[in-house]
N, C-alpha and C positions, 0 to 999 in steps of 0.2 A: 504494500500500500504506500503510495507516495507520501512523503513527510510534509506536514504543514509546518511552515517556518515562521509563524508569527511569534513575537517574543514570549507570550504567555505559554504557548505550547513548547517552545524550546526550553525554557527554564523549568517547566514541569518535568520534561523528559530528563534533563540533567539530574534533577533531584531524585529520579527513579533509576539512575544508572544507565540511561539510554542516550545515544548521540546519533546525529545524522551523518550520512556519507553519500556521495554521488557515485552510483554504480557505472559500469562501463556502458550501459545503455542510456546513460544520461538521466536516469531517474534517481531521485533522492529518497533513500529509505532509512529506517531506524535500525540501529545496531546496539548490541551490548557485547560484553566479553566475559568469558569464564574459562580460565582464571583471568583476573584483572591485574593490570600493571599499575603499581603505585610507586612513588618515590618517597620513602619515609623521611620526613623533614628532619627528624632527630638523628638520622643515620646517613644523611647526604654526604657523599664522598667526592672531593675534588681531586682528580688525578694529579700526581706529583708534577708532571711536566706542565700541566695547565696552571697549577698554583704558581710554579716558577715563572711562567710567562706573564701572569697577571701582576706579579711583583716587580717585573723587570721594567726599566725605563723605556724599552722599545714597545711596550704595550700602550698604544696610543688610542685605544678605543674609548669612546664616550658612550655612556648609557643614557637613553632617554625613555621615558614612560609615556605611552599613548601619543607620541608626537606624530606618527604616521601609521595609524592602525590599519587603514585600508591597504596602503602600499605594502605593509608587512605581510598581510594576508595574501595579497596578490603575488608577492615574491615567494611565499610558501607554495603557492599553486604552481608557479613557473619552475621551482626547484625540483619538482618531481620528474621533469624531463620526459614526460609521457602522459598518458591519461591520469588525471589527478582526481582524488575524491573531493577536492575543493572545486566548486563550480561557481560561475558568476552569480547564480541564485543563492548559494550559500554565503558568498561574500556580502551580498545585499542584506541577508538576514543577520549576519554577525555585525555588520556596520550598524544596523538598528540596535542590536544589543549593546554595542559599544556606546552609542549615543545615550542609551538609558543607564549607562554606568555598570553594566554586567560583563562586558568583554573588554579585555585589555591586552596591550602589547608591551613587550620589553624589547627595545631596539638598540642595536650596536652601530655606532657611527665611527667612521674614519674621516676626520674633517667634517664636511657636510654630506658625505656619501653614506647612505644606508647600506651597510655591508653584512648585516646579520640580524637575527631576532627571532622572536616567537610570539605566539598569541594564545589566548585561552579565555575561559569563562570563569567568573568568580561569583559564587553564591555562598553567603555566610562565611564559614571558615573552610570552604572547599575551593580549590582552584583546579579546573579541568584543562590541562595542557592539550592543545590541539595540534600544533605543527610548528616546525622550526625551519630556518633557512640560513645559509651563509654564502657570501661571495668572497670572503677572506678567511683564511685559516683561523680556527678557534672562535670566530665571531659569534656563532650561535651558542657555543659552549659558555662563553663569557656571559651571554644573556641569561642562560639557565642558572648560572651561579648567582647572578644578581636577583633573578626571580626568587630563588630559594631563600636568599638573605631577606628579601622583602617579606615573604610569607612568614618566616620565623619572627621577624620584628613585629609583625602585626597580628600574631597569635593564631595563624591558620593551623588547621589540624590535618588537612588532607591535600596531597598533590597527586591528582589522577593522571596517569600516563597512558591509559587504555591498554597498551601492550608493553611488555618488557622486552624492548629490542636490545640487540647486542650493544648498540651505542649507549643506551640509557643504563644498562647494567653496570657500566663502568662508573656511573655516578651513584650506584646503590639501589637502582630500581629493582623491585622484586615482584613476584606474582603471588596473589592471594586468591582463595576461592571467592566466587561472586557473593556467596552468603556472608562472608566476613567483610567483604568490601561494602555491602549494603549497610551493615551495622555501623561501620565507620562513617559512611556517607550520611546516614540518618542523623548521627550525632553532629557531624561537622556543619551541615547546612543550617542548623539551629543557632550556631554561634553568631555573634555580632562582630564581624570583622570588616575592615575597610581597606580595599586595595590602594586607594588614592589618599 
């Protein structure tokens, strides 16, 4: 069944552990995952080489929040280099969520050039990471480190990654059963946290 993408439907779906994706036939459908990938905020791991890079004077990235949300999402779509689960319809829907204060981007700049970043949805104390991109080495990883710092500082409880990819496992991403995820989600969305 094609997904309705109005803000109320999207937010309700996220609170139920469901998210939309565009399939190869162009239809947007609802999905969930079992097991579910999460990044435990208290066990987040910054790989040694990345930590070194971030401390070095040669690290000239600047982090901005919500400066270019739509462009960040479009860059995530382009970065797939093939059919993407991100479609123009999804971009419109998430831009609406962004304007309502529920969708956010963490962006990495080199000078005035947007070279990496990520975006996701924030509800209560849960952040649902959606996608990342980079045009310069480590640019998306630096954005992820800054996202986790922000979530910790603001009392978030859950960083949802949907799936534990090889890339995310290096940062401490784990898989948990959907039943355990739902318990964490139900608790997290009731918290009063502010991303901005």
